[in-house]
N, C-alpha and C positions, 0 to 999 in steps of 0.2 A: 050211377053220381059220378059227377067229374072228377078224372084222374087224379088233379091235381087237391080234389077235396080230397079224396078218398085215403091220398099218399099224407093228410095231414091229420087224417082222425088216426087213420093206424100209428103215427108219430106219437099223437097226443095219450091211444093206449098203452103203446110200446113204453111210454116215460111212466104213465101209472103205476103198471105194473112193477118196473125197475124199482121205482119208490117205495111200492107196498112190499115190494121181496127186500130190501136194506131194512126197510121198517120193520119187519117183520124176522129180518134177520140178528136186530139190534136185541127186541124183545125176547128169543130164545135162547141169545148166548148166556152163558155158556150151556152145551149140551153136550158135554162129556169132561173127564180129569182133565185136570191145567198142569200142561208139564214145565218146568220151571228150570231151564239149563242153567247150571252156574260151569263158569269154563277155568275153572279151579277145586284141588281137593279139597275135602270135610278138614275143618280148620278155617285159621287165620281170622279175618272177619267178614268179608262177604257170603262164605256159605251160612253161618250161621244165624247172619239177620234175613236170607235167603229163607231160611227154617221157621226163623221166627214168625214171619209173616205169611206164610202159608195159613194158618189156623184163623185168622180173623179174617182174610182176604176168602178163603174156602165159604166162612160163615155169608161174607157178604155178598158172594155168586152164587150162593145154591152148590158146587160141585167140589169135589178134593182139589187140592194141589200137591202134587209131588216134587220136590227137587231131582234132579238128574247131574250130576257131577260130569260133566267132560274136560278133564283138564288136559292139556298139553298144547304146543306152539306157540306158546304166549297169547292164549286165549283165541287162536284162530278155529282149532278143533270146534270149541262150542259154539263160537258165530255161526262157521260152515253149516254145523246141526240146526240151528234156527232158522238163518239164512234158505236155505233148502224145504225146511219145512210147511205146511199149507199153510197160507196167509187166514188164518181164521179165528186167531185168539185163543187156541189151544194149545200152542207150544210159546214159551215168552224164554227171553233171555236176561238173564240178573245178573248184569255186570258193575264192574267199579269207573271211576273216571280215567284208569289205565285205558279204556276202550278208546279215548280220544289222543292221548299220548300214543297210543301204538298204529293208530291207523295207517301212517305211511309204511311204518316195518309190514301190517297185517297185508298193505298194497304188492308190496315188493317180495314178500317171501311166500304167502300163500296165496298171492292173488284176486284176495277179497276187497272188493271196495266199501268199506264197512258203510258209510252214509247211503249208500245206494241199495243195500240189500234189507238196514234195518231202519224202523221208524219207531223213536224214544216214545216212549208210554207215559213215564212218571218218573220225575226221582222222589226216593226216599227219603233221603238226609243226607249231610254233607259234613264234615271234618277238615282243622286244618294238617296239613303234615309238623312233626314236631323233630326242631333238628336239635339232636345230640352228639357230643361231642364222647371219648373214653376218657377217663378220670385224669391219664395222664400228659393231652394234651392242658398245656398252662390258659385255659381262655374261662373265663365265666361269662360270658355276652358276646354277641354279635359285631359289636363293634372291636374286642381284642379279639374275635375271630379273623376281623377282616384283617386288622393289623399285625396281627401272627402269621396270615397267610400270604399278607404281601410282603412281609421283612423274609420269608420262607417257600419262595416261591416252588410250587410241585414237590414242597415233600409233605402236603397233608393230602392224604386219599380219601374218598368216599366213595361207601356200596349203593349198590342199586340192584333190582330184583331185572339188569338185563335195560339193553339199549330199546327205546323207545318207551319204556316204562315211567308212570307218573312220576316215581321220585328220581327218577334219572333224570329227567326236564327240569323237575323242580330245581332238581340243584345244579343244572346246568342254566337257568334263569339265573338263579340267585350269582352265580358267576359273574354273569357278562353284565348284572344291576348292581354290583358289589363292586366288579373291578379286581378279582382276586382269580386266583390260579390254584387248583382242586384234582385232584387225579382221578379219572372215575376208575372204577371195580367194581365189572359187572358180577352178580351172584346168579343161580338158579334159583329165583328167588327171595321173599324179604325176608326170611327165618334166616338162614346161612348169612346174610350179610351183617345181621346184627347180632348173631354168634361172632363171625369175624369183630363186629365192632367192639364186643364186650371181651375181646380175646386178645386187643390191642392190636391184629392184623390191619384194620384202616383204625382210622381217627375221627370220620363225620358219618354221619346217617341224618338222610332225611327220612323219618318212620312214622306210621299211622302212630295214635295215641293210644290206642290199645297195645299195641306192640312193643313199645320202649316206657310207659309210662308207670308200671313196677320195677323193670332197672332202674328209672331213674329214682324211686321214692328207698328203694335196697344201698342206692350210692354205688350202681356198679354203672352207670352212664350219668353224665351231665346235659340238663335241660338247657338250651340260649333260648329259645324263641318258636312263634308257632309261627307258619307260612302265611296265615289269614290274615284280612287288615287291622280287623280286631281281634281282641283277645277271647280264646274260648272260654266256654262257660267250665269246661270239664276241668282244665288249668288254669286258673284265671290269676293265678300268680307269676304264671312265666309270657312277658313279656311279645309282641310281634315284631316282627322283624321290619315292618313298615314305620313302627313307631322309633327303632335300633337303629339306625341310622340309614336303612334303603327305603327311601321311599316309593310306595305305590308297590309295593312288591305285595303279591297278593297270589296265592296257590291255595286252590281245595281237594280234597282228595272226599270223594260222593258216589253213589250206590243206586239205583237204579235201572229200572223193568226197558226193556226193546221189546217189540213185535217183529216180527216177517214185514219186508216191505210190502206196500199193497194192501196190511189189512185194514179192515172197512174203519175208517173214523168213526163211526157210534159205536164199535166195538173198543176200540184203544179208549173214546171217552167211557164207557163203563166199566173197564180194567184202570180207570186211573182214579176212577171216583171210588173203586173198590182200595187203592190205596192210600186216597184219603181219608177215608174210614177208617181204616187199619192206624193211620199214624195217631187219628185223634184216640183209641184207646189211651188210656193213663198207663197202665203194665206197657205196652207197648212203647208208649214214649221213654217211659224209665226205663228200659233195656237198651234202645238206642241209645241213650244216655249214657249209660255202661260201656258202653261201644268208642265212646268220645262222640256222638254224632249227632247232630241238630236238628231235627224234624222239617223237614222243606216243604214248604209254603207253594213253591212254583207251580204255575198251573201247566198242561200238556204243551203249551206253545210256547212257553218261556221256557221248559226243559228242552224242548226240539232247537231253540233258538240258542241255547245254551253250548249245545250237544256241538252244532256245526261250527258254530263260533270259536269253541276249543282244537276243534281239530283244526283249522285254519290256523290259528295262534301255534299250537305244538309241530303241525308239517311246517312253517315255515321255521321254526328255532331247530326241529332236526336237521332239515333240509342243508341249514347254516351252518351247525355243524359239519355234517358232513364235507359240506365244502370248504373248510377250513382245515380238513386235515390233508 
């Protein structure tokens, strides 16, 4: 056989075997327990939602799913665990939108290039933040907050879960778009920030609906607006910032799965299908609504596009804030 013909034959055979191995890999996956790394301690919103989905997803995939809490270093520990795992779909990260707002911080402090080491799999659901104030602040709407802040520059403090956290940058974007001066007070997590808000040590908060809605009902905090363009189904009587005098302000908190980079696309597709199937479960949908989350209908490609666009968006804002110091 002529050498060039032989090379073509070998190449074709190799391509055929590679395609066959990929198909077999997708068909066989998963072959063992799937570990879901959560970069937060038990409690809050991320951990219980991750645990909620393990049972229906395990039923769909035919293998157990276990949650592995790896908190610390602003999520860098959990991200590193998954980034260093074998890229076969058996180790996943379950994270919030904070992964996009803190990507610059991770790169600076932990030397983790988040979009390079992780592959988006599927979004589970999303919800706006709730802008709340201590009842001692004499405002009952976003416009009144803007007017009060402009009349008292630098006298209102807001709390966050730390530099680069999603509520930190949600507040900074609000400041920029509304033209107000609010002083940032970082805390070691959202819980301490809410405690300080209730106690009057700070005056303004950008919190999850789950974290603050009961405090609003009890009269310990006052709700001003949600941060999405549309009102939240969980709080239909609370207006959006967009309709309250800051047009096009739109920030959402979301939860989703990530796999190590280079995980085969067919494996990611099977995992994404498991998320879609689980989200379609009425009991799961009801419990997600209890967390103030609306189920996501985003495709894997749409989630990947959102992930990268939000990293760019928040990276630019954070760097502009650092440059203004």
